[in-house]
C-alpha atoms as an extended CHARMM CRD file, in Angstrom:
* protein
*
        88  EXT
         1         1  MET       CA            -32.6430000000        1.8310000000        7.8460000000  PROA      1               0.0000000000
         2         2  SER       CA            -30.7820000000        4.0360000000        5.3860000000  PROA      2               0.0000000000
         3         3  ILE       CA            -27.0220000000        4.2590000000        5.1440000000  PROA      3               0.0000000000
         4         4  ALA       CA            -27.2110000000        7.8230000000        6.5050000000  PROA      4               0.0000000000
         5         5  GLU       CA            -29.1930000000        6.6680000000        9.5490000000  PROA      5               0.0000000000
         6         6  PHE       CA            -26.7580000000        3.8190000000       10.1040000000  PROA      6               0.0000000000
         7         7  ALA       CA            -23.8160000000        6.2360000000        9.8250000000  PROA      7               0.0000000000
         8         8  ASP       CA            -25.4630000000        8.6320000000       12.2730000000  PROA      8               0.0000000000
         9         9  ARG       CA            -25.5990000000        5.8390000000       14.8600000000  PROA      9               0.0000000000
        10        10  LEU       CA            -21.8110000000        5.5730000000       14.6400000000  PROA      10              0.0000000000
        11        11  GLU       CA            -21.1400000000        9.2900000000       15.1940000000  PROA      11              0.0000000000
        12        12  PRO       CA            -20.5480000000        8.8590000000       18.9570000000  PROA      12              0.0000000000
        13        13  VAL       CA            -17.5030000000        6.6820000000       18.2420000000  PROA      13              0.0000000000
        14        14  PHE       CA            -15.8620000000        9.5370000000       16.3520000000  PROA      14              0.0000000000
        15        15  ASP       CA            -17.0090000000       12.0570000000       18.9530000000  PROA      15              0.0000000000
        16        16  GLN       CA            -15.5430000000       10.0130000000       21.7910000000  PROA      16              0.0000000000
        17        17  ALA       CA            -12.1550000000        9.8680000000       20.0570000000  PROA      17              0.0000000000
        18        18  VAL       CA            -12.1630000000       13.6460000000       19.7600000000  PROA      18              0.0000000000
        19        19  GLU       CA            -13.2040000000       14.1510000000       23.3740000000  PROA      19              0.0000000000
        20        20  THR       CA            -11.0550000000       11.5760000000       25.1240000000  PROA      20              0.0000000000
        21        21  GLY       CA             -8.5620000000       10.1580000000       22.6300000000  PROA      21              0.0000000000
        22        22  ASN       CA             -4.8350000000       10.6610000000       22.6180000000  PROA      22              0.0000000000
        23        23  ASP       CA             -3.0550000000       12.2450000000       19.6480000000  PROA      23              0.0000000000
        24        24  ASP       CA             -2.8890000000        8.9600000000       17.7300000000  PROA      24              0.0000000000
        25        25  GLU       CA             -6.5840000000        8.2260000000       18.2470000000  PROA      25              0.0000000000
        26        26  LEU       CA             -7.4820000000       11.7640000000       17.2560000000  PROA      26              0.0000000000
        27        27  PHE       CA             -5.4680000000       11.4490000000       14.0510000000  PROA      27              0.0000000000
        28        28  ALA       CA             -6.9650000000        8.0400000000       13.2330000000  PROA      28              0.0000000000
        29        29  SER       CA            -10.4680000000        9.3040000000       13.9310000000  PROA      29              0.0000000000
        30        30  GLY       CA            -10.0530000000       12.2990000000       11.6400000000  PROA      30              0.0000000000
        31        31  TYR       CA             -8.4560000000       10.2580000000        8.8710000000  PROA      31              0.0000000000
        32        32  LEU       CA            -11.1030000000        7.5490000000        9.0370000000  PROA      32              0.0000000000
        33        33  ARG       CA            -13.9090000000       10.0940000000        9.3610000000  PROA      33              0.0000000000
        34        34  GLY       CA            -12.9600000000       11.6590000000        6.0350000000  PROA      34              0.0000000000
        35        35  HSD       CA            -13.0800000000        8.3110000000        4.2630000000  PROA      35              0.0000000000
        36        36  PHE       CA            -16.2070000000        7.2850000000        6.1500000000  PROA      36              0.0000000000
        37        37  ASP       CA            -18.1280000000       10.4350000000        5.1810000000  PROA      37              0.0000000000
        38        38  LEU       CA            -17.0910000000       10.1080000000        1.5340000000  PROA      38              0.0000000000
        39        39  VAL       CA            -18.1420000000        6.4600000000        1.3650000000  PROA      39              0.0000000000
        40        40  VAL       CA            -21.4860000000        7.2160000000        3.0440000000  PROA      40              0.0000000000
        41        41  ALA       CA            -22.1610000000        9.9940000000        0.5230000000  PROA      41              0.0000000000
        42        42  GLN       CA            -21.2500000000        7.7630000000       -2.4170000000  PROA      42              0.0000000000
        43        43  LEU       CA            -23.4940000000        4.9630000000       -1.1790000000  PROA      43              0.0000000000
        44        44  GLU       CA            -26.3710000000        7.3540000000       -0.5990000000  PROA      44              0.0000000000
        45        45  LEU       CA            -26.0590000000        8.6600000000       -4.1630000000  PROA      45              0.0000000000
        46        46  ALA       CA            -26.0710000000        5.0860000000       -5.4200000000  PROA      46              0.0000000000
        47        47  GLY       CA            -29.2420000000        4.3460000000       -3.4360000000  PROA      47              0.0000000000
        48        48  GLU       CA            -27.5130000000        1.6870000000       -1.3420000000  PROA      48              0.0000000000
        49        49  ASN       CA            -29.0930000000        0.8570000000        2.0270000000  PROA      49              0.0000000000
        50        50  ASP       CA            -27.2000000000       -2.2610000000        3.0870000000  PROA      50              0.0000000000
        51        51  PRO       CA            -24.8910000000       -1.5400000000        6.0440000000  PROA      51              0.0000000000
        52        52  ASP       CA            -22.5740000000       -4.3220000000        4.8660000000  PROA      52              0.0000000000
        53        53  ALA       CA            -21.9610000000       -2.2630000000        1.7290000000  PROA      53              0.0000000000
        54        54  LEU       CA            -20.6090000000        0.4940000000        3.9680000000  PROA      54              0.0000000000
        55        55  TRP       CA            -17.9830000000       -1.7730000000        5.4820000000  PROA      55              0.0000000000
        56        56  ASP       CA            -17.0210000000       -3.2230000000        2.1070000000  PROA      56              0.0000000000
        57        57  ALA       CA            -16.6810000000        0.2180000000        0.5190000000  PROA      57              0.0000000000
        58        58  LEU       CA            -14.7970000000        1.6210000000        3.4950000000  PROA      58              0.0000000000
        59        59  ASP       CA            -12.3710000000       -1.3170000000        3.5210000000  PROA      59              0.0000000000
        60        60  ALA       CA            -11.8070000000       -0.8380000000       -0.2230000000  PROA      60              0.0000000000
        61        61  ALA       CA            -11.2180000000        2.9090000000        0.1820000000  PROA      61              0.0000000000
        62        62  LEU       CA             -8.6890000000        2.3490000000        2.9570000000  PROA      62              0.0000000000
        63        63  LEU       CA             -6.9230000000       -0.3260000000        0.9310000000  PROA      63              0.0000000000
        64        64  LYS       CA             -6.4660000000        2.1230000000       -1.9600000000  PROA      64              0.0000000000
        65        65  THR       CA             -4.8940000000        4.7180000000        0.3280000000  PROA      65              0.0000000000
        66        66  ARG       CA             -2.7860000000        2.4720000000        2.5540000000  PROA      66              0.0000000000
        67        67  ASP       CA              0.4400000000        3.8740000000        1.0750000000  PROA      67              0.0000000000
        68        68  GLU       CA             -0.4740000000        7.2900000000        2.5050000000  PROA      68              0.0000000000
        69        69  LEU       CA              0.1990000000        6.1250000000        6.0430000000  PROA      69              0.0000000000
        70        70  ASN       CA              3.1670000000        4.6580000000        7.8220000000  PROA      70              0.0000000000
        71        71  PRO       CA              2.6080000000        1.2350000000        9.4510000000  PROA      71              0.0000000000
        72        72  GLN       CA              2.0080000000        2.7020000000       12.9040000000  PROA      72              0.0000000000
        73        73  ASP       CA             -0.6670000000        5.0920000000       11.6210000000  PROA      73              0.0000000000
        74        74  GLN       CA             -2.2610000000        2.2700000000        9.6260000000  PROA      74              0.0000000000
        75        75  THR       CA             -2.5640000000        0.3250000000       12.8710000000  PROA      75              0.0000000000
        76        76  HSD       CA             -4.2600000000        3.2700000000       14.5920000000  PROA      76              0.0000000000
        77        77  VAL       CA             -6.7280000000        3.6420000000       11.7170000000  PROA      77              0.0000000000
        78        78  GLN       CA             -7.4850000000       -0.0960000000       11.7290000000  PROA      78              0.0000000000
        79        79  ASN       CA             -8.0640000000        0.0300000000       15.4910000000  PROA      79              0.0000000000
        80        80  MET       CA            -10.5180000000        2.9050000000       15.0140000000  PROA      80              0.0000000000
        81        81  LEU       CA            -12.2540000000        0.9590000000       12.2450000000  PROA      81              0.0000000000
        82        82  ALA       CA            -12.5430000000       -2.0490000000       14.5610000000  PROA      82              0.0000000000
        83        83  ARG       CA            -14.0860000000        0.2130000000       17.1960000000  PROA      83              0.0000000000
        84        84  LEU       CA            -16.6280000000        1.4530000000       14.6480000000  PROA      84              0.0000000000
        85        85  LYS       CA            -17.5250000000       -2.0520000000       13.5480000000  PROA      85              0.0000000000
        86        86  ALA       CA            -17.9130000000       -3.1860000000       17.1580000000  PROA      86              0.0000000000
        87        87  SER       CA            -20.2960000000       -0.2900000000       17.8030000000  PROA      87              0.0000000000
        88        88  ALA       CA            -22.4440000000       -1.1840000000       14.8370000000  PROA      88              0.0000000000
């Protein structure tokens, strides 16, 4: 399975947050989605097909940008990330 196919399987998690989430979940979903899509594209360009590489790269990307968010928003993003990982 390619990284793109793996990422496509996780789309419903983002969609559900948009459809039924509160404002915090909607924010976290949008924020994480931007990082998620960028990481997927980078891994595809690198020819990577290991889903574990997605989680590692996404964790690294979020770590680099953690100063962008206040602690409460960081918690919301981490909760959304946990939801994604649980759906994988």
